[in-house]
PAKE-747127 format. One record per residue (C-alpha): z, y, x; residue number from 1. Coordinates in nm, 2 decimals. Example, Ala and Ser with C-alpha at 12.3 -4.5 7.8 and 13.67 -1.06 7.14 Angstrom:
<nodes>
<z=0.78; y=-0.45; x=1.23; i=1>;
<z=0.71; y=-0.11; x=1.37; i=2>;
</nodes>
This chain:
<nodes>
<z=10.22; y=13.25; x=17.03; i=1>;
<z=9.99; y=13.37; x=16.76; i=2>;
<z=9.96; y=13.02; x=16.63; i=3>;
<z=10.31; y=12.97; x=16.61; i=4>;
<z=10.38; y=13.30; x=16.39; i=5>;
<z=10.07; y=13.15; x=16.16; i=6>;
<z=10.26; y=12.83; x=16.11; i=7>;
<z=10.62; y=13.01; x=16.03; i=8>;
<z=10.39; y=13.21; x=15.76; i=9>;
<z=10.27; y=12.90; x=15.61; i=10>;
<z=10.57; y=12.72; x=15.62; i=11>;
<z=10.78; y=13.01; x=15.49; i=12>;
<z=10.52; y=13.04; x=15.16; i=13>;
<z=10.56; y=12.70; x=15.12; i=14>;
<z=10.95; y=12.68; x=15.09; i=15>;
<z=10.93; y=13.00; x=14.88; i=16>;
<z=10.69; y=12.83; x=14.62; i=17>;
<z=10.90; y=12.51; x=14.64; i=18>;
<z=11.23; y=12.70; x=14.61; i=19>;
<z=11.06; y=12.90; x=14.29; i=20>;
<z=10.96; y=12.54; x=14.16; i=21>;
<z=11.31; y=12.39; x=14.20; i=22>;
<z=11.47; y=12.71; x=13.99; i=23>;
<z=11.23; y=12.68; x=13.72; i=24>;
<z=11.28; y=12.31; x=13.70; i=25>;
<z=11.65; y=12.36; x=13.71; i=26>;
<z=11.64; y=12.60; x=13.42; i=27>;
<z=11.40; y=12.41; x=13.20; i=28>;
<z=11.62; y=12.09; x=13.26; i=29>;
<z=11.95; y=12.30; x=13.16; i=30>;
<z=11.83; y=12.47; x=12.88; i=31>;
<z=11.92; y=12.33; x=12.54; i=32>;
<z=11.61; y=12.29; x=12.33; i=33>;
<z=11.63; y=12.10; x=11.99; i=34>;
<z=11.28; y=11.97; x=11.90; i=35>;
<z=11.23; y=11.84; x=11.56; i=36>;
<z=10.91; y=11.66; x=11.45; i=37>;
<z=10.77; y=11.72; x=11.10; i=38>;
<z=10.70; y=11.42; x=10.91; i=39>;
<z=10.35; y=11.26; x=10.97; i=40>;
<z=10.14; y=11.17; x=10.64; i=41>;
<z=9.84; y=10.93; x=10.67; i=42>;
<z=9.67; y=10.93; x=10.36; i=43>;
<z=9.47; y=10.61; x=10.27; i=44>;
<z=9.10; y=10.64; x=10.26; i=45>;
<z=9.02; y=10.57; x=9.92; i=46>;
<z=9.22; y=10.59; x=9.58; i=47>;
<z=9.36; y=10.29; x=9.42; i=48>;
<z=9.19; y=10.24; x=9.06; i=49>;
<z=9.25; y=9.96; x=8.81; i=50>;
<z=9.42; y=9.88; x=8.51; i=51>;
<z=9.73; y=9.67; x=8.36; i=52>;
<z=9.86; y=9.56; x=8.01; i=53>;
<z=10.20; y=9.60; x=7.84; i=54>;
<z=10.37; y=9.31; x=7.73; i=55>;
<z=10.33; y=9.28; x=7.34; i=56>;
<z=10.10; y=9.58; x=7.32; i=57>;
<z=9.80; y=9.48; x=7.50; i=58>;
<z=9.59; y=9.68; x=7.73; i=59>;
<z=9.75; y=9.99; x=7.90; i=60>;
<z=9.44; y=10.17; x=8.03; i=61>;
<z=9.32; y=10.28; x=8.38; i=62>;
<z=9.52; y=10.42; x=8.62; i=63>;
<z=9.55; y=10.45; x=9.03; i=64>;
<z=9.58; y=10.73; x=9.27; i=65>;
<z=9.60; y=10.85; x=9.61; i=66>;
<z=9.87; y=10.71; x=9.84; i=67>;
<z=10.00; y=10.83; x=10.14; i=68>;
<z=10.21; y=10.65; x=10.40; i=69>;
<z=10.49; y=10.90; x=10.55; i=70>;
<z=10.67; y=10.86; x=10.88; i=71>;
<z=10.94; y=11.07; x=11.03; i=72>;
<z=11.06; y=11.05; x=11.37; i=73>;
<z=11.41; y=11.13; x=11.26; i=74>;
<z=11.39; y=10.77; x=11.10; i=75>;
<z=11.23; y=10.52; x=11.30; i=76>;
<z=11.09; y=10.24; x=11.17; i=77>;
<z=11.05; y=10.35; x=10.85; i=78>;
<z=10.76; y=10.43; x=10.59; i=79>;
<z=10.79; y=10.60; x=10.27; i=80>;
<z=10.49; y=10.55; x=10.04; i=81>;
<z=10.42; y=10.83; x=9.83; i=82>;
<z=10.18; y=10.89; x=9.53; i=83>;
<z=10.15; y=11.17; x=9.28; i=84>;
<z=10.43; y=11.17; x=9.02; i=85>;
<z=10.17; y=11.33; x=8.76; i=86>;
<z=9.94; y=11.08; x=8.78; i=87>;
<z=10.18; y=10.77; x=8.77; i=88>;
<z=10.01; y=10.52; x=9.02; i=89>;
<z=10.17; y=10.18; x=8.90; i=90>;
<z=10.08; y=10.07; x=9.29; i=91>;
<z=10.22; y=9.80; x=9.55; i=92>;
<z=10.16; y=9.84; x=9.93; i=93>;
<z=10.13; y=9.53; x=10.09; i=94>;
<z=10.20; y=9.60; x=10.46; i=95>;
<z=10.24; y=9.42; x=10.80; i=96>;
<z=10.36; y=9.55; x=11.15; i=97>;
<z=10.07; y=9.42; x=11.40; i=98>;
<z=10.36; y=9.45; x=11.69; i=99>;
<z=10.64; y=9.24; x=11.54; i=100>;
<z=10.50; y=9.06; x=11.26; i=101>;
<z=10.73; y=9.19; x=11.01; i=102>;
<z=10.56; y=9.22; x=10.62; i=103>;
<z=10.67; y=9.29; x=10.30; i=104>;
<z=10.55; y=9.44; x=9.96; i=105>;
<z=10.69; y=9.77; x=9.85; i=106>;
<z=10.62; y=9.97; x=9.54; i=107>;
<z=10.46; y=10.34; x=9.58; i=108>;
<z=10.71; y=10.60; x=9.48; i=109>;
<z=10.68; y=10.95; x=9.36; i=110>;
<z=10.72; y=11.24; x=9.63; i=111>;
<z=11.09; y=11.27; x=9.72; i=112>;
<z=11.06; y=11.64; x=9.69; i=113>;
<z=10.98; y=11.63; x=9.33; i=114>;
<z=11.24; y=11.37; x=9.25; i=115>;
<z=11.62; y=11.42; x=9.29; i=116>;
<z=11.69; y=11.05; x=9.39; i=117>;
<z=11.36; y=10.86; x=9.50; i=118>;
<z=11.45; y=10.54; x=9.37; i=119>;
<z=11.14; y=10.32; x=9.54; i=120>;
<z=10.88; y=10.36; x=9.81; i=121>;
<z=11.05; y=10.28; x=10.12; i=122>;
<z=10.98; y=10.00; x=10.35; i=123>;
<z=11.16; y=9.91; x=10.66; i=124>;
<z=10.83; y=9.84; x=10.85; i=125>;
<z=10.98; y=9.87; x=11.22; i=126>;
<z=10.82; y=10.05; x=11.50; i=127>;
<z=10.47; y=10.02; x=11.59; i=128>;
<z=10.09; y=9.99; x=11.42; i=129>;
<z=10.13; y=9.90; x=11.08; i=130>;
<z=9.83; y=9.77; x=10.84; i=131>;
<z=9.86; y=9.79; x=10.46; i=132>;
<z=9.66; y=9.75; x=10.17; i=133>;
<z=9.72; y=9.90; x=9.81; i=134>;
<z=9.69; y=9.72; x=9.47; i=135>;
<z=9.75; y=9.81; x=9.11; i=136>;
<z=10.06; y=9.62; x=8.98; i=137>;
<z=10.20; y=9.56; x=8.63; i=138>;
<z=10.17; y=9.30; x=8.36; i=139>;
<z=9.83; y=9.13; x=8.40; i=140>;
<z=9.70; y=9.38; x=8.65; i=141>;
<z=9.35; y=9.44; x=8.74; i=142>;
<z=9.23; y=9.61; x=9.06; i=143>;
<z=8.91; y=9.74; x=9.06; i=144>;
<z=8.92; y=9.94; x=9.39; i=145>;
<z=9.21; y=9.86; x=9.63; i=146>;
<z=9.24; y=10.05; x=9.95; i=147>;
<z=9.35; y=9.97; x=10.29; i=148>;
<z=9.49; y=10.17; x=10.59; i=149>;
<z=9.64; y=10.17; x=10.94; i=150>;
<z=9.92; y=10.40; x=11.06; i=151>;
<z=10.16; y=10.43; x=11.34; i=152>;
<z=10.53; y=10.44; x=11.28; i=153>;
<z=10.75; y=10.59; x=11.54; i=154>;
</nodes>
């Protein structure tokens, strides 16, 4: 008789624990939760440095800067290439999606928070792992220090 009583107690504890887990799971599933991930920034490991010329005038001088690849889960498959607008890096990003094979060249643009209408710097890279190299652009450009990076696009 004592054994039967002990089995009932263990079974009732398990049933109570299962009921608590079921209720908690139901509450968690029925609660509306809005989760918005912040944009993710990948800064290329080194700055780009080079020079270019101006047609009819000649050598423009040295320039370059840091490049950031910004991705956002609210815009899947899109990468925004950002440079500091105060430096004015005339840079292009040659990118390739390693999962899909898609590739392209996109000019780096200024931070969209600092410009009223960003006109360039966006690339439809597609979702997956993307590799990119950054070079200076312009008339007769010379890149002295390119940079390469790898980032994940949601």
